[in-house]
N, C-alpha and C positions, 0 to 999 in steps of 0.2 A: 690801118692801122701799123704802127709800129712797134716792136718785141728789140728790145736789149739787153745786154747781158756787162755788168761792171764786177770790180772790185773793190771792196770798202774796208780798212784796214786786213783783216783776217777772215771776213765774207764776201759770199760773191750776193749781189743784186741784179734781181730782173726789174727791170723799167717798160710798163707799157703802158702806149699813148693809144685809146681808142680814138673814134672821128665825130666821138661827140664832145671832146675838150676834157676828159679825164687823162690824167697818169695815175698809174700805180705803183710803187717800186715795193716789191717783196725781196725780202731777204732771208739765205738758208739757216743763216742763225736763227733758230726756233720758230722756224716756219712760219716767217712773222710779215704782217705789213706794217713796213717803217712809214710808210709816209702813203697820202692820197693829196690829190691835187684836182681842183676842176676850173677850168679857165685862170690856172694861174696861182687860184686862188688856193690855200691850204683848208683839208676837210678834216684833218687831225695833226696828234701832237706826238711829239716823241723827243727824245732827249739830243740835241745838233751835235754833242759830242757824242761820238759813235763807240767811243769804249765805254765811257759812262752808262749809255745805252744798253747794251751787251748784257751788260751784269746790274742793271738796276732791281730793284724791288719793286719801282711803281710798274714793270710789264709792259712798255709800251708798244702794242699792237704784236706782243707773242703768243703764239698759239702755247695754252697753259695745260696742265694735265702730268700725269696720267689721272690726278682726281686734283679738279679746278674748285676751289675753296678751302674752307678750314676743316681741318678734322681732330676734335678735341683728344688732348693729350698724344698726338701723335701716332696711337693706336687704332688698330681696325679689323675686323673678324669676319672672316673669309669663306665658308662652308667649315665653319667649326674651331680654324687655324686664325689663330692672333698674329697678327704682322704689325711692325714696327716700323716708322716713317720718321723721317729727318725733321726736327722740332726746330724751326726755323722762325716760329713765332709764338717767343716764349715758349710755353708747355706744347704748343700745337703743332698744328703743320699747315702750312700756307701754299699751295700750287705744288705742293706735293714736295715742296723742298729747295735746298741747294743743287740738287743733282737733276733736276724735274726739266720735261723735254724742253721747256723755254731757253734751258742754258747749253742748248747740244746744234750741232750743223746737222742737217739733214742732207739728204741727197734730193734731187728735182728734175723733173723733166716739162717740157716747154714743146708745145705744137699747137697750131694754129685750125680752132673751127671755122665754121661758117657764121654761130653763135656769137665768136671771138678767141680768146688767149686762152688756152688750158693751163695754168701748170699744177704738177702733181708734185709735193713734198711727200718724203718718205723717212721714218725711221723703224727700223727694229728691235722692240724694245725686247731684252734677255730676260730669262729666268730672274725675279730677286732684283732687279736694276727697279730704283727707286725703292723698295723694299717691299714690292708687290713680286706676287706669283705670274709664274706662266710667260712664256715667249710668245711673240703677238708684232703684228707687223701694224704699222699705224700710217695712216695716208689722209693727207690735208690736201684737197685740192681747191684751187682760187680760178672760177673762171670770171677773167674780165668782157666781158659783152662789148662789143665792136658798136652797135649804133645808138646805146643809150649809156648811162652813166650806173648801172648796175653791175653790184659785184656778188657773186654765189661763192660761197664757200661749204666746201662739203667735206664732212671729216666721217671717216672711215677705222673702227676700232676694229683688226680682224681677228679672223679667231682663234682666239688664247688657245696655249697647249696646257693648262690649266684653270679654272676657275677665279676671276680676280675681278678689280674692279677699273672700270677706263670712263674717265667723266672729262672730256674735251672742251674746250673753248676758245674764243679769241678775247685778247685783253685789248682792245683797241681803246684810246681816246679821240675823242670827237670835239671841235671847235670848228664851227661851220663858216670859215672866212676869215681864220688868220686876226680873231681879235685878244688883246688882253686878256680878257675872261670870258665867260659864257652864262654871265648874268643878264647879257639880253636876248639871250636865249628862252624861247618856249618849247616845255616839255610836255606831253600827251603819251600818258602809258596806261594799254588796257589789262590793268592787276587789280583785283579786289581783295587779294591776301597780299600780305608783308610780315619778315621776318621779326619774332622778337629772340634777342640773343643777351647772353651772360658778358660779366665782364672780359673773356678773352673773346669777346665778336665774336662767338660759337651759336648758330641759331639753337634755340632751345623748342622754338613754337611757330606757326603762322597763324596769322589775326587777319580779322577784316579790317583791310588797312583805315588809321585812326583819320579826320579832317584833314593834319597838316601832312598827310603824305597819298591823299584822295587825289592822285591827279588824271583821271578818265576824263575830266571834262575838258583838262588844259590849262597850264599854270605858267606865267612869267617864272624863270629861274632866279629873277633879281628877288622876287616873293618868297619862294620855295628854300632856298641854301640857306639865307642868314637867319636861321629858326633856333629860338632861345632852346627849344624843347632837344631839337639834336643837338644842338654844342655842346649837350650834358653825356651826351652816351659818349660810351668809349671808343666811338667810332669820330668823335669827333663829326659829326654832322651826317649829310647822307652818305650810304653804304649798308643800303639793306638789298633785298632778295626779295623780289616781286614775283607774285604767280598768279597769272590770267585767270578768270573763272573759270573752272571747269575743264583745267589744263590737264595734258596727259600728253607723255613723253611717247612719240610714234618711230616706227621705222622708214624712213622717206621714201623706202622702196615701196613700200606698202599703201600707204595715206598721206596724202598730198593737203589735207585737209585745213593741218594747222597754218600753214603759209598763206591762205586766201583772204586773210586780213592782219595787217597790219599789229605786232606786238607794243610797239613805239614809235613815236615820231617826235623829231627834234628838228626845230625851224628857226633861224635865226634871219636877221635881214636881206642877208642874201643871199641864203640855202635852206632846203629841206632835210631832211633822210628820215627813211621809212626802214625799219626791222620787221624782217620777217623770218619765223623763224620753228622749227620743229620742237624746241625745247621747250618745255614747261614754264620756266621760270628767266628770270633775269638778273644779273647784280648791277646794280644804278650807284657808282662812287663818284664822287664830287671833287677828286682830286686834294681831301680834307689835309694830308698832308705832303706838301710839294717839296721835292728834293732840292729844287733850285736850280739854275745855271740856264744856257742859253735855249730855248725852243727851237723845234724846225719850223714854224711857224712865225718865227723873227723876233719874238718874245721872252723873257725871262719869267722860270716858271712860279707861279705865286698861287695861292688856295684859291680854288674856281678855276683853273687856266682849263680844263679838259673835264670831258664829261666821262668816263671811262663805262662801257656797258657792254656786259658782258652774258649773253642767254647760255643756259645751260641748267642742271639740272637742281633742284634745290638741294642744301645744307642735309635736312635730314636723310634724302637718302641713303646716305652713307652709314646711317644707322638700321635703316627697314629692314628686315630680314629678307632673301632674294632680292636684293638689289641689284647684288653682283652681278656682273657678265659673266655667263656659264661658257665652260671649256668647248671650243666649236663652235661659238656663234659668231656670227658678224653684228655690227651693232653701227647705223648710218644717222646721222642727224645733221641739219643744213641751215646755214644763216645766210640770209640774205639782204644787200644794203642796197636800197634804191635810193640817189641820191637826186634833186632836181636843182634849180635853178630858178632866183628869180628875177 
C-alpha cells in the first residue's frame, strides 16, 4: 500500500494506492474525495480545473453540511429559537450556504493500520458559524482498505455546546469507467418511498414510489433518465430523496444492521458499486444542470455525466420536533462504498 501527499493549488492532497488496484485522492479542502480510480479507470467525476472544483455549486466529492440538503426560507427552529441561514438557493438554503464546511480547509491526520489507510479530517465549528448554534468538533474518517476496493466513511458530529442541527454526507458523483455519460449504467435502489417537493425543490412529503421511480428491481439509466414526467419538474430530472422500507437512522456504534444490505447498486460495463449506510435516505441527482468544462475522467461535462449519490437524513427531518442534535451528545453515521471490477 502506498500513501503520498502533494500540494495542488492552495490545497493538500492525499493519494492512496491499495493492493487491489484502487487509487483514491482525498483533499483537505472540504474533507473531500477528489478522485477514485480502479486499474486506472475513473470511477468518479470532478472538475479538472482545480480552482473551479474548489468553489463549484456541484459539490463534487465534498463533505456537505452542517445541514446536507435544502432548508425552506433559510430558517430553522432549534429548542424554540429561530436561526437564519445563508440564502444561496433562491430564498432557501442548499447544503448550508456559501460558508459551509465544503468550502473550508480541514486539518487531517494519516496512519496505516492492518485494514488499510486511515485518514481523519477535523474541523472545529464555532458557535454561530454557518448561522447555527453551538461549538462542535466534526470528524470525517476515510478508511481505504488494503486488500479490497472498499472505502468506509465515518461521520462523527462531536458533542455540541448547545442544541444544534448537524446532518453531514459526502457528495461524490459516480461514473464507473470514464464514460461520456451514465446512460449505459444500471441502477438498483432498495427504496419504496420518494420525496414530493414544491417549486423551490423543498420536500413536502414522502409517498410510495410511482412506477417511473421504482428502481427496486433494477433499471437501465438509458430508460430511467430521459423521462418526460421528470423533465417537467423544477429539478429538471432525477433529483429525488428516496427512503428505504422501515428505514431509521441509527448510531453506528450501537447498531450495524442497516449496513448488512446495500441501499443502492450501480453497474457499468466494467465495474459495479454497492453503497451500504446507516443513513435512512439517499439523494440521487443525475447532473441535470451541468456546469460544463473538462472533467477528471477526460470528458466534457454534459447532462448525465455522473450520478451524485448522497446517503443522508430525509429533508423533512429539519422540521420534525426533537430532530436536532442535543447538547453534549455525539452523532455517528457510516457510508461504505464497495467496488468490483468485471
